Each structure stands twice: as structure tokens, then as C-alpha cells.
C-alpha positions in Angstrom: -10.3 -7.5 -19.2 -8.2 -10.1 -17.3 -9.3 -11.5 -13.9 -8.5 -9.2 -11.0 -5.4 -9.9 -8.9 -7.3 -8.5 -5.9 -11.0 -8.7 -5.5 -12.8 -7.3 -2.4 -16.5 -8.1 -2.2 -18.8 -6.8 0.5 -15.9 -6.3 2.9 -16.8 -5.4 6.5 -14.3 -4.8 9.2 -14.7 -4.4 13.0 -12.7 -3.4 16.0 -14.6 -5.2 18.6 -18.1 -4.0 18.4 -17.2 -1.0 16.3 -17.7 -1.4 12.6 -15.0 0.4 10.5 -15.8 -0.8 7.0 -19.2 -1.3 5.4 -19.6 -3.5 2.3 -16.5 -2.3 0.5 -16.1 -3.5 -3.1 -12.8 -2.9 -4.9 -10.8 -4.7 -7.6 -7.3 -4.3 -8.8 -6.0 -5.7 -12.1 -2.6 -7.2 -12.7 0.1 -4.5 -13.3 -2.4 -1.7 -12.2 -1.8 1.1 -9.8 -5.0 2.2 -7.9 -5.2 5.0 -5.4 -7.4 5.2 -2.3 -8.0 8.6 -0.9 -10.1 10.0 1.9 -10.0 12.1 5.0 -8.6 10.9 8.4 -10.8 8.2 9.8 -12.4 7.3 6.5 -11.2 3.7 6.8 -8.2 3.6 4.5 -5.8 2.1 6.9 -8.4 -0.4 8.1 -8.8 -1.4 4.4 -5.0 -2.1 4.2 -5.1 -4.1 7.5 -8.0 -6.2 6.1 -6.2 -7.0 2.9 -3.0 -8.0 4.7 -4.6 -10.1 7.4 -4.0 -7.8 10.4 -7.8 -7.8 10.7 -9.6 -11.1 10.0 -12.6 -11.1 7.7 -15.1 -13.3 6.2 -13.1 -15.8 4.1 -14.7 -14.8 0.8 -14.6 -11.1 1.3 -10.9 -10.8 0.1 -9.7 -12.8 -2.9 -6.2 -12.8 -4.3 -5.8 -14.5 -7.7 -9.3 -15.8 -7.1 -8.4 -17.6 -3.8 -10.2 -16.6 -0.6 -7.7 -15.1 1.8 -10.0 -13.1 4.1 -9.4 -15.5 7.1 -5.7 -16.1 6.6 -3.0 -14.9 9.0 -0.8 -12.0 8.0 2.3 -14.3 7.4 0.2 -16.6 5.2 -1.0 -13.6 3.1 2.6 -12.3 2.8 3.7 -15.7 1.5 1.1 -15.6 -1.2 2.6 -12.3 -2.6 1.1 -9.3 -0.8 3.5 -6.8 1.0 2.6 -3.7 3.0 4.6 -0.5 3.4 2.8 0.5 6.7 1.9 3.9 7.9 4.6 5.3 10.1 7.1 2.9 8.5 7.4 0.6 11.6 11.0 -0.3 11.3 12.9 -2.3 13.9 14.9 0.3 15.8 17.4 -2.1 17.2 18.4 -3.3 13.7 20.5 -1.8 11.0 19.2 -0.6 7.7 20.4 -3.8 6.0 19.0 -6.1 8.7 15.6 -4.4 8.4 15.8 -5.0 4.6 16.7 -8.7 5.1 13.7 -9.3 7.2 11.6 -8.6 4.2 13.3 -11.5 2.4 12.4 -13.9 5.2 9.1 -14.5 3.4 11.1 -16.8 1.1 9.5 -15.8 -2.3 11.8 -15.8 -5.3 11.9 -12.9 -7.7 13.9 -10.0 -9.0 14.2 -7.9 -5.8 17.3 -8.4 -3.6 19.6 -6.2 -1.6 21.6 -5.1 -4.6 18.5 -4.0 -6.5 17.0 -2.2 -3.5 20.3 -0.3 -3.1 20.3 0.6 -6.8 16.8 2.0 -6.3 17.8 3.9 -3.2 21.6 4.5 -3.3 21.6 6.3 0.0 20.6 3.1 1.8 23.7 1.4 0.5 25.8 4.2 2.0 24.0 3.8 5.3 23.4 0.1 5.4 25.2 -0.5 8.7 23.5 2.4 10.5 20.6 2.0 12.9 17.4 2.6 11.1 16.4 5.2 13.7 19.4 7.3 12.8 18.0 8.0 9.3 15.8 10.9 8.2 12.1 10.3 7.8 12.4 10.0 4.1 15.3 7.5 4.3 13.3 5.5 6.8 10.4 5.4 4.3 12.9 4.1 1.7 13.9 1.3 4.1 10.2 0.4 4.6 9.6 0.3 0.8 12.8 -1.7 0.3 11.8 -4.2 3.0 8.5 -4.8 1.3 10.2 -5.2 -2.1 12.6 -7.8 -0.6 9.5 -10.0 -0.2 9.1 -10.0 -4.0 5.4 -9.4 -3.9 3.0 -9.4 -6.7 0.9 -6.7 -4.9 2.4 -4.0 -2.9 0.3 -1.7 -0.6 1.5 1.8 0.4 -0.2 3.2 3.4 0.2 7.0 3.6 3.5 6.9 1.6 4.2 10.7 1.9 2.9 11.3 5.4 5.2 13.7 7.3 7.8 13.9 4.6 9.2 17.0 2.9 8.0 17.8 -0.6 11.5 17.1 -2.1 11.5 13.7 -0.5 8.0 12.9 -1.6 9.0 13.7 -5.1 12.0 11.4 -4.9 10.0 8.5 -3.6 7.2 8.9 -6.2 9.9 9.1 -8.9 10.9 5.6 -7.9 7.4 4.1 -8.3 7.7 3.4 -12.1 10.8 1.3 -11.4 8.8 -0.6 -8.7 5.6 -1.3 -10.6 7.5 -1.7 -13.8 8.6 -5.2 -12.6 5.1 -6.5 -13.2 3.8 -5.6 -9.8 0.4 -4.2 -8.9 0.1 -1.4 -6.3 -2.6 0.0 -4.1 -1.7 3.5 -2.8 -3.4 5.1 0.2 -2.6 8.7 0.1 -3.8 12.1 1.5 -1.9 14.0 -1.2 -4.6 13.7 -3.8 -2.6 15.2 -6.7 0.2 12.7 -6.1 -2.2 9.8 -5.9 -3.9 10.7 -9.1 -0.6 11.3 -10.9 0.5 7.7 -10.6 -2.8 5.7 -10.7 -5.2 4.6 -13.4 -8.2 4.5 -11.1 -9.1 6.1 -7.8 -11.4 5.2 -5.0 -12.5 7.7 -2.4 -13.6 6.5 1.0 -15.8 8.2 3.5 -16.9 6.8 6.9 -15.9 3.3 6.0 -17.6 3.2 2.6 -16.6 3.7 -1.0 -18.0 7.2 -1.9 -16.5 7.4 -5.4 -14.8 5.1 -8.0 -13.5 6.6 -11.2 -10.7 6.4 -13.8 -8.2 9.1 -12.8 -8.3 10.5 -16.3 -12.0 11.2 -16.0 -12.5 12.2 -12.4 -13.2 15.9 -11.7 -12.2 18.1 -8.8 -15.9 18.6 -7.9 -16.5 14.8 -7.8 -13.6 14.3 -5.5 -14.7 17.2 -3.2 -18.2 15.7 -3.0 -17.0 12.2 -2.2 -14.2 13.4 0.2 -16.4 15.7 2.3 -19.9 14.3 1.6 -21.2 17.4 0.0 -23.1 18.1 -3.2 -20.9 18.3 -6.3 
């Protein structure tokens, strides 16, 4: 097995005096898709914030390509090749679709992703590139958020609640685009409450509960009872 692209070792995270993550260990291999599931408040979004530098950590708790990044700023981590599709999309409402996408490219990394390729992935964005991002549907806004992350040409892309609040037909459309995204040699970490969707695209799954990893398994081997036990803290 190759060296992991992402390696979390004994990761703790705090909001002031409140501890949100407790000794989390997680690895992600190059070109791998890993899912993180768990109930609300389990620590999934805090995990994403810790990886992307929105919460500072012990320097050695987060390693990317073997380099310690736990104490770096968010912009420094983005420049190294990690991009986040945040929960709630967090687009810039005063900017057009295309302007929101171009912001992702400000990271300055070279790679295959550019405006044309994002528009090929999500053709509706080409049609609406001059519109305000807030005039789009929720699903289209999610496409902009994904496109903005891709414009940074990351090696690792993090999806935080990719299907939250979206209609099933839109969720299906976005998940159908994932093979084209990770097929470019990218790794992905997907935080998702839709367990079946998360398992359908990932090779391994981690279940979090109360800030800890309650289950780690290959998705091909995990059982419904194991997920239930880890998700709710009950006996399998």
C-alpha cells in the first residue's frame, strides 16, 4: 500500500474549552474515496474544519503527503492542494456564478480544471454564468460550490454534507458527476448523512459518534447492523 495522502493521528479539536474531537485517527490513500457518516453533532464538520485549517491543531495531528499541516492557516492548506465544498455552500451572494468559480482559481495551482471543464461537468452553470449565485436553485448552488473547489485544482477534495437539503433528483445528478471528478487522480473525503449514497461511492467508511471514530470498515464488508451500532451507540 502506498503512503497515505492524508493522515490524521490522535486529532483533537476544541471550540474554546469545549472538546469536539477526541483522538481521531483516519487515513486516506491517493485516488481513494472515503465516506464519513454520523448523526448531527457527531463531529463530522469539525473534522473537515480541522483538516482545512479553519480550526488549528497540534502540528503533527494532520499530515498531507507526510508534511505536518495541523498548524497552518486555511489559505496555506488550500495552496498545498486541499479544497473544501462547505456545508451550506457558502457562495458569495454579490458575485455572479462565474465570479464565484473564478475565486477558486485564485489559489494559483495548475491542473486540469478550468472554467471550460467545470461548465462541461455542469452545463447549466454555463447557461447561468452571468446570474447572481443566489438566483440559482439549491442544487445549482451546490454545483457552483463544487466547481469553485475544483477550480483550485486540488489533490484532495472534501465534501461536507453534499446532499443536504437537495431534492433526490438533484442528489442523483451530483453524485453521477463524482466519477468524473475523482477520475482526474483526485482523492475525496465525503461527509454525508445519506448513508446509502456515501457507501455507494466510497471504498471505506468511518462512522463518528460524539467526536470519536466508532467504526472503520471497507464499504464492501460493512453490515447494516454494524452501522446502526456505531451510529447510535447500541449493541449490534
